[in-house]
C-alpha positions in Angstrom: -9.1 -105.8 42.6 -7.1 -102.7 41.6 -7.1 -99.8 39.2 -7.1 -101.0 35.6 -9.0 -104.3 36.3 -12.0 -105.1 34.3 -14.7 -106.7 36.5 -18.3 -108.0 36.2 -20.7 -106.1 38.5 -24.3 -106.7 39.4 -26.1 -103.5 38.5 -29.7 -103.0 39.6 -32.4 -101.9 37.1 -33.6 -98.4 37.7 -36.9 -99.8 39.1 -34.9 -102.0 41.5 -36.9 -105.1 40.4 -33.9 -106.9 39.1 -30.2 -106.7 38.3 -27.9 -107.5 35.4 -24.3 -108.5 35.1 -22.2 -105.9 33.3 -18.5 -105.2 32.7 -16.8 -102.2 34.3 -13.4 -100.7 34.6 -12.0 -100.1 38.1 -10.8 -96.5 38.4 -10.2 -96.4 42.1 -10.3 -99.0 45.0 -11.2 -97.9 48.5 -11.5 -100.0 51.6 -15.2 -101.0 50.9 -16.0 -99.4 47.7 -14.8 -99.2 44.1 -15.2 -96.3 41.6 -16.1 -97.8 38.2 -16.6 -96.7 34.6 -19.2 -98.8 32.9 -18.3 -100.6 29.7 -20.7 -101.1 26.8 -20.7 -103.0 23.5 -23.0 -100.4 21.9 -20.3 -98.6 19.9 -22.8 -96.4 18.0 -23.5 -94.4 21.2 -19.9 -93.5 22.0 -18.5 -89.9 22.1 -14.7 -89.7 21.8 -14.8 -86.8 24.4 -16.1 -89.1 27.1 -15.3 -92.6 26.0 -12.4 -94.9 25.1 -12.7 -97.5 22.4 -11.4 -101.0 23.0 -11.4 -102.8 19.6 -11.0 -106.5 19.0 -8.3 -105.7 16.5 -6.2 -104.0 19.2 -3.1 -106.1 20.1 -4.0 -106.1 23.8 -7.7 -106.9 23.5 -7.4 -110.5 24.7 -6.2 -109.4 28.2 -9.4 -107.4 28.7 -11.6 -110.5 29.1 -14.3 -108.7 26.9 -16.0 -110.8 24.2 -16.5 -108.0 21.6 -15.3 -104.5 20.8 -16.5 -102.2 23.5 -16.4 -98.6 24.8 -15.4 -97.5 28.3 -18.1 -94.9 29.2 -16.3 -92.2 31.2 -19.6 -90.4 31.4 -21.1 -93.4 33.3 -19.1 -93.6 36.6 -20.4 -95.0 39.9 -19.2 -95.8 43.3 -20.3 -99.3 44.4 -19.8 -101.6 47.3 -17.2 -104.4 46.6 -19.9 -107.0 47.4 -21.6 -106.3 44.1 -18.6 -107.5 42.1 -19.0 -111.0 40.6 -15.3 -111.2 39.7 -12.4 -110.0 37.6 -12.4 -110.9 33.9 -9.3 -109.1 32.7 -7.3 -105.9 32.8 -7.0 -102.8 30.7 -4.0 -103.0 28.4 -1.2 -100.7 29.6 -1.1 -98.6 26.4 -4.8 -97.6 27.0 -4.1 -96.5 30.5 -2.0 -93.6 29.2 -4.9 -92.1 27.4 
């Protein structure tokens, strides 16, 4: 995995009684850990100051591996161990990396 990859990560519930598979953008790759920005399909919650929209209509949407229009939540960043990654589903289109 490397910067710009979109991955699926197992995120624990806040009560630690379970976990859910969620998409995230790799911002940085260390030896054992990754710094990720979480991705959500709940577009109504986005704030342009802290989020980046990825719309299905965008020419590079297919390479993301996402199923629906989504928002990269730059206000939801975490460092996680690489073992929590289920796999890579796509990459962030180059034109969005410049933003």
